[in-house]
N, CA, C and O of each residue as an XYZ file, in Angstrom:
480
protein
N      -4.820     10.246     17.904
C      -3.419      9.906     17.752
C      -2.979     10.231     16.328
O      -3.679      9.882     15.377
N      -1.844     10.887     16.164
C      -1.372     11.245     14.827
C      -0.854     10.016     14.080
O      -0.634      8.954     14.660
N      -0.670     10.199     12.783
C      -0.113      9.148     11.937
C       1.405      9.186     12.046
O       2.015     10.254     12.007
N       2.004      8.010     12.182
C       3.460      7.906     12.146
C       3.840      7.160     10.878
O       3.170      6.205     10.483
N       4.908      7.598     10.248
C       5.379      6.989      9.006
C       6.884      6.793      9.098
O       7.615      7.700      9.495
N       7.337      5.609      8.730
C       8.772      5.376      8.591
C       8.989      4.572      7.314
O       8.107      3.837      6.870
N      10.172      4.724      6.733
C      10.499      4.039      5.484
C      11.752      3.205      5.696
O      12.759      3.686      6.218
N      11.672      1.947      5.283
C      12.821      1.040      5.331
C      13.238      0.774      3.894
O      12.489      0.178      3.120
N      14.434      1.218      3.545
C      14.958      1.050      2.188
C      16.052     -0.017      2.134
O      16.845     -0.040      1.193
N      16.102     -0.891      3.124
C      17.162     -1.895      3.150
C      17.095     -2.827      1.934
O      18.113     -3.387      1.526
N      15.912     -2.992      1.362
C      15.760     -3.736      0.107
C      15.290     -2.731     -0.944
O      14.109     -2.385     -0.973
N      16.202     -2.250     -1.818
C      15.825     -1.216     -2.791
C      14.783     -1.678     -3.809
O      14.116     -0.850     -4.429
N      14.639     -2.986     -3.986
C      13.646     -3.521     -4.912
C      12.256     -3.516     -4.279
O      11.249     -3.534     -4.986
N      12.202     -3.492     -2.941
C      10.913     -3.540     -2.236
C      10.970     -2.695     -0.967
O      11.021     -3.242      0.135
N      10.962     -1.362     -1.106
C      10.952     -0.530      0.094
C       9.668     -0.749      0.892
O       8.632     -1.132      0.348
N       9.764     -0.497      2.186
C       8.638     -0.703      3.098
C       8.273      0.617      3.759
O       9.116      1.283      4.359
N       6.995      0.983      3.638
C       6.473      2.128      4.373
C       5.681      1.552      5.543
O       4.758      0.761      5.349
N       6.046      1.951      6.741
C       5.326      1.496      7.931
C       4.505      2.669      8.449
O       5.037      3.734      8.762
N       3.192      2.446      8.530
C       2.281      3.496      8.991
C       1.590      3.036     10.263
O       1.121      1.902     10.352
N       1.534      3.920     11.240
C       0.882      3.606     12.507
C       0.034      4.761     12.972
O       0.146      5.875     12.461
N      -0.810      4.496     13.937
C      -1.696      5.533     14.458
C      -2.982      5.578     13.672
O      -3.555      4.543     13.332
N      -3.433      6.789     13.384
C      -4.714      6.980     12.691
C      -4.488      7.486     11.270
O      -3.876      8.532     11.052
N      -4.999      6.719     10.312
C      -4.922      7.093      8.900
C      -6.301      7.596      8.501
O      -7.207      6.820      8.197
N      -6.432      8.919      8.512
C      -7.740      9.543      8.328
C      -7.605     10.798      7.470
O      -6.513     11.148      7.020
N      -8.725     11.461      7.256
C      -8.780     12.660      6.429
C      -7.704     13.676      6.816
O      -7.045     14.250      5.949
N      -7.533     13.890      8.097
C      -6.599     14.922      8.551
C      -5.142     14.461      8.581
O      -4.248     15.282      8.783
N      -4.884     13.166      8.383
C      -3.515     12.667      8.492
C      -3.010     11.944      7.248
O      -1.839     11.566      7.202
N      -3.843     11.742      6.254
C      -3.498     10.879      5.120
C      -2.513     11.496      4.120
O      -1.796     10.761      3.442
N      -2.466     12.812      4.015
C      -1.643     13.461      2.984
C      -0.164     13.072      3.040
O       0.415     12.800      1.988
N       0.477     13.030      4.215
C       1.892     12.646      4.229
C       2.138     11.215      3.744
O       3.154     10.951      3.102
N       1.229     10.298      4.041
C       1.401      8.928      3.564
C       1.248      8.880      2.047
O       2.024      8.213      1.363
N       0.268      9.573      1.532
C       0.087      9.600      0.071
C       1.326     10.194     -0.607
O       1.767      9.688     -1.639
N       1.880     11.247     -0.042
C       3.080     11.865     -0.614
C       4.259     10.898     -0.589
O       5.032     10.837     -1.545
N       4.399     10.150      0.486
C       5.495      9.178      0.586
C       5.307      8.039     -0.416
O       6.267      7.595     -1.045
N       4.072      7.572     -0.561
C       3.765      6.543     -1.560
C       4.144      7.058     -2.949
O       4.815      6.356     -3.705
N       3.723      8.264     -3.286
C       4.026      8.835     -4.604
C       5.529      8.970     -4.821
O       6.037      8.676     -5.903
N       6.231      9.413     -3.793
C       7.677      9.607     -3.897
C       8.382      8.285     -4.180
O       9.254      8.214     -5.047
N       8.005      7.243     -3.451
C       8.652      5.948     -3.641
C       8.249      5.301     -4.969
O       9.083      4.688     -5.636
N       6.983      5.432     -5.354
C       6.556      4.860     -6.632
C       7.247      5.538     -7.806
O       7.484      4.900     -8.831
N       7.571      6.813     -7.675
C       8.271      7.531     -8.740
C       9.657      6.936     -9.002
O      10.217      7.110    -10.085
N      10.204      6.238     -8.009
C      11.509      5.603     -8.162
C      11.413      4.264     -8.887
O      12.436      3.683     -9.247
N      10.187      3.765     -9.107
C       9.968      2.547     -9.882
C      10.402      1.242     -9.244
O      10.973      0.394     -9.931
N      10.152      1.045     -7.950
C      10.531     -0.245     -7.363
C       9.671     -1.375     -7.929
O       8.567     -1.138     -8.420
N      10.176     -2.585     -7.856
C       9.407     -3.744     -8.317
C       8.181     -3.933     -7.416
O       7.093     -4.257     -7.891
N       8.380     -3.725     -6.106
C       7.322     -3.898     -5.112
C       7.380     -2.744     -4.125
O       8.462     -2.265     -3.786
N       6.230     -2.303     -3.670
C       6.150     -1.346     -2.571
C       5.312     -2.002     -1.483
O       4.169     -2.398     -1.712
N       5.895     -2.109     -0.310
C       5.225     -2.758      0.810
C       4.678     -1.688      1.749
O       5.384     -0.758      2.137
N       3.407     -1.843      2.103
C       2.781     -0.982      3.097
C       2.533     -1.841      4.331
O       1.727     -2.770      4.299
N       3.227     -1.527      5.408
C       3.105     -2.285      6.651
C       2.215     -1.491      7.606
O       2.529     -0.362      7.983
N       1.098     -2.108      7.986
C       0.123     -1.437      8.847
C       0.050     -2.043     10.245
O      -0.985     -1.969     10.907
N       1.142     -2.638     10.686
C       1.179     -3.301     11.997
C       0.679     -2.402     13.129
O      -0.047     -2.864     14.010
N       1.058     -1.138     13.112
C       0.730     -0.230     14.215
C      -0.467      0.666     13.927
O      -0.695      1.643     14.641
N      -1.236      0.342     12.884
C      -2.403      1.151     12.547
C      -3.510      0.925     13.570
O      -3.803     -0.212     13.941
N      -4.116      2.009     14.018
C      -5.184      1.922     15.010
C      -6.558      2.251     14.433
O      -7.583      1.810     14.952
N      -6.565      3.034     13.348
C      -7.832      3.502     12.779
C      -7.599      3.874     11.322
O      -6.522      4.343     10.954
N      -8.625      3.660     10.494
C      -8.583      4.113      9.110
C      -9.982      4.562      8.711
O     -10.968      3.919      9.073
N     -10.075      5.661      7.968
C     -11.366      6.094      7.425
C     -11.306      5.980      5.901
O     -10.353      5.428      5.351
N     -12.316      6.499      5.234
C     -12.387      6.352      3.778
C     -11.236      7.068      3.071
O     -10.784      6.617      2.018
N     -10.765      8.162      3.629
C      -9.630      8.859      3.015
C      -8.374      8.001      3.128
O      -7.585      7.925      2.187
N      -8.193      7.369      4.257
C      -7.063      6.460      4.427
C      -7.144      5.296      3.463
O      -6.146      4.897      2.862
N      -8.341      4.755      3.321
C      -8.549      3.658      2.374
C      -8.234      4.120      0.949
O      -7.687      3.360      0.150
N      -8.580      5.361      0.641
C      -8.306      5.874     -0.708
C      -6.806      5.972     -0.979
O      -6.393      5.894     -2.136
N      -5.983      6.138      0.054
C      -4.526      6.146     -0.143
C      -4.060      4.771     -0.601
O      -3.186      4.670     -1.462
N      -4.630      3.716     -0.039
C      -4.271      2.357     -0.450
C      -4.686      2.120     -1.899
O      -3.919      1.566     -2.686
N      -5.891      2.538     -2.249
C      -6.376      2.374     -3.624
C      -5.516      3.204     -4.579
O      -5.172      2.739     -5.666
N      -5.172      4.416     -4.182
C      -4.298      5.272     -4.992
C      -2.953      4.580     -5.233
O      -2.448      4.579     -6.355
N      -2.380      4.000     -4.192
C      -1.102      3.295     -4.336
C      -1.238      2.159     -5.341
O      -0.364      1.957     -6.184
N      -2.347      1.413     -5.245
C      -2.568      0.310     -6.181
C      -2.674      0.821     -7.624
O      -2.058      0.261     -8.531
N      -3.454      1.880     -7.829
C      -3.611      2.425     -9.189
C      -2.278      2.894     -9.758
O      -1.927      2.572    -10.893
N      -1.544      3.653     -8.962
C      -0.252      4.160     -9.424
C       0.719      2.998     -9.664
O       1.511      3.024    -10.606
N       0.648      2.002     -8.818
C       1.485      0.824     -8.999
C       1.154      0.094    -10.288
O       2.052     -0.341    -11.010
N      -0.137     -0.041    -10.581
C      -0.552     -0.688    -11.833
C      -0.009      0.074    -13.032
O       0.467     -0.531    -13.993
N      -0.078      1.391    -12.978
C       0.403      2.206    -14.096
C       1.911      2.109    -14.273
O       2.408      2.135    -15.399
N       2.643      1.997    -13.164
C       4.097      1.988    -13.248
C       4.735      0.618    -13.157
O       5.959      0.503    -13.210
N       3.929     -0.422    -13.021
C       4.479     -1.764    -12.941
C       5.014     -2.154    -11.579
O       5.864     -3.038    -11.475
N       4.529     -1.511    -10.539
C       4.950     -1.829     -9.176
C       3.845     -2.580     -8.462
O       2.696     -2.138     -8.427
N       4.204     -3.719     -7.892
C       3.242     -4.470     -7.093
C       3.120     -3.819     -5.722
O       4.125     -3.457     -5.110
N       1.899     -3.672     -5.245
C       1.651     -3.145     -3.905
C       1.302     -4.313     -2.997
O       0.384     -5.082     -3.283
N       2.033     -4.438     -1.915
C       1.766     -5.481     -0.936
C       1.447     -4.846      0.405
O       2.102     -3.894      0.829
N       0.439     -5.382      1.063
C       0.135     -4.968      2.431
C       0.653     -6.043      3.362
O       0.504     -7.237      3.102
N       1.257     -5.610      4.439
C       1.777     -6.555      5.426
C       1.283     -6.169      6.807
O       1.042     -5.001      7.113
N       1.143     -7.192      7.618
C       0.764     -7.031      9.021
C      -0.479     -6.156      9.168
O      -0.513     -5.228      9.977
N      -1.491     -6.467      8.376
C      -2.737     -5.707      8.452
C      -3.524     -6.137      9.684
O      -3.761     -7.328      9.883
N      -3.928     -5.185     10.505
C      -4.763     -5.538     11.656
C      -6.088     -6.136     11.175
O      -6.517     -5.897     10.046
N      -6.709     -6.896     12.025
C      -7.961     -7.567     11.663
C      -9.016     -6.570     11.179
O      -9.711     -6.845     10.200
N      -9.150     -5.424     11.839
C     -10.163     -4.452     11.414
C      -9.897     -3.950     10.003
O     -10.832     -3.729      9.233
N      -8.618     -3.768      9.658
C      -8.284     -3.303      8.310
C      -8.548     -4.400      7.282
O      -9.075     -4.124      6.205
N      -8.191     -5.628      7.602
C      -8.454     -6.738      6.688
C      -9.946     -6.859      6.410
O     -10.350     -7.121      5.277
N     -10.759     -6.669      7.433
C     -12.219     -6.728      7.269
C     -12.708     -5.616      6.349
O     -13.525     -5.856      5.459
N     -12.211     -4.403      6.561
C     -12.607     -3.265      5.716
C     -12.170     -3.497      4.270
O     -12.932     -3.225      3.342
N     -10.961     -3.992      4.077
C     -10.462     -4.253      2.725
C     -11.322     -5.302      2.026
O     -11.616     -5.178      0.837
N     -11.723     -6.329      2.762
C     -12.593     -7.365      2.192
C     -13.972     -6.805      1.856
O     -14.496     -7.046      0.769
N     -14.556     -6.058      2.790
C     -15.915     -5.530      2.606
C     -16.000     -4.549      1.439
O     -17.023     -4.478      0.757
N     -14.935     -3.799      1.213
C     -14.952     -2.779      0.162
C     -14.439     -3.296     -1.183
O     -14.499     -2.581     -2.183
N     -13.944     -4.509     -1.212
C     -13.422     -5.075     -2.456
C     -11.980     -4.715     -2.756
O     -11.459     -5.089     -3.807
N     -11.326     -3.998     -1.857
C      -9.940     -3.592     -2.096
C      -9.013     -4.807     -2.083
O      -8.021     -4.827     -2.811
N      -9.315     -5.807     -1.278
C      -8.497     -7.022     -1.270
C      -8.442     -7.617     -2.671
O      -7.385     -8.066     -3.115
N      -9.570     -7.624     -3.363
C      -9.602     -8.138     -4.728
C      -8.729     -7.345     -5.674
O      -8.088     -7.915     -6.557
N      -8.698     -6.029     -5.498
C      -7.815     -5.206     -6.334
C      -6.357     -5.575     -6.109
O      -5.592     -5.759     -7.056
N      -5.993     -5.678     -4.854
C      -4.595     -5.913     -4.509
C      -4.097     -7.282     -4.953
O      -2.897     -7.468     -5.156
N      -4.994     -8.229     -5.103
C      -4.572     -9.562     -5.518
C      -4.652     -9.751     -7.029
O      -4.289    -10.808     -7.545
N      -5.122     -8.740     -7.731
C      -5.186     -8.794     -9.192
C      -3.783     -8.747     -9.773
O      -2.960     -7.951     -9.322
N      -3.491     -9.588    -10.772
C      -2.146     -9.555    -11.369
C      -1.926     -8.272    -12.160
O      -2.875     -7.613    -12.585
N      -0.659     -7.937    -12.344
C      -0.305     -6.776    -13.165
C      -0.832     -6.997    -14.575
O      -0.741     -8.114    -15.085
N      -1.380     -5.973    -15.225
C      -1.838     -6.133    -16.600
C      -0.650     -6.373    -17.528
O       0.414     -5.780    -17.351
N      -0.837     -7.237    -18.506
C       0.238     -7.503    -19.454
C       0.396     -6.312    -20.379
O      -0.573     -5.632    -20.716
N       1.627     -6.073    -20.781
C       1.896     -4.979    -21.701
C       2.206     -3.663    -21.030
O       2.760     -2.775    -21.677
N       1.876     -3.493    -19.764
C       2.172     -2.232    -19.078
C       3.514     -2.259    -18.386
O       4.126     -1.217    -18.153
N       3.967     -3.451    -18.059
C       5.215     -3.559    -17.330
C       6.011     -4.742    -17.848
O       5.446     -5.745    -18.284
N       7.325     -4.616    -17.796
C       8.159     -5.735    -18.172
C       8.364     -6.661    -16.995
O       8.904     -7.756    -17.153
N       7.939     -6.237    -15.810
C       8.120     -7.047    -14.616
C       7.035     -8.094    -14.533
O       5.873     -7.801    -14.815
N       7.387     -9.315    -14.151
C       6.369    -10.363    -14.026
C       5.496    -10.121    -12.808
O       5.944     -9.553    -11.812
N       4.256    -10.554    -12.896
C       3.366    -10.494    -11.745
C       3.906    -11.450    -10.696
O       4.428    -12.515    -11.027
N       3.779    -11.070     -9.435
C       4.263    -11.921     -8.364
C       3.112    -12.320     -7.469
O       2.016    -11.764     -7.539
N       3.387    -13.290     -6.634
C       2.377    -13.758     -5.689
C       2.064    -12.629     -4.723
O       2.968    -12.076     -4.097
N       0.809    -12.290     -4.597
C       0.424    -11.209     -3.681
C      -0.356    -11.778     -2.507
O      -1.420    -11.277     -2.145
N       0.191    -12.828     -1.923
C      -0.475    -13.456     -0.788
C      -0.122    -12.776      0.525
O      -0.463    -13.291      1.590
N       0.544    -11.646      0.477
C       0.991    -10.972      1.687
C      -0.058    -10.053      2.279
O       0.289     -9.034      2.877
N      -1.310    -10.377      2.132
C      -2.372     -9.534      2.681
C      -2.717     -9.887      4.115
O      -3.690     -9.363      4.657
N      -1.965    -10.738      4.728
C      -2.270    -11.149      6.096
C      -1.462    -10.403      7.101
O      -1.603    -10.635      8.302
């Protein structure tokens, strides 16, 4: 199944990228490009909604880590929403959950760190 991507910009401070299907080596590039495009706009928060995700491999996981790194550099909090149980397990096992819950480093952004409890 191919990857589907949609963007909800109804909240310009926290746009939402919704990804569904399979996030894998052969499908990850468009999601990474969309993440980069939105992060370049400097939102306070970028939400990745994985409600319809069916599969993720290491390349897909690297897109999430890439989003977090770029967010840290630009002062954007990355939030995951509606993560399927299999994805939550993978994020926990690989330590990515710990990255996502880490506060923004001081001095890199004027934006305050926010609660990142949206990993469920």
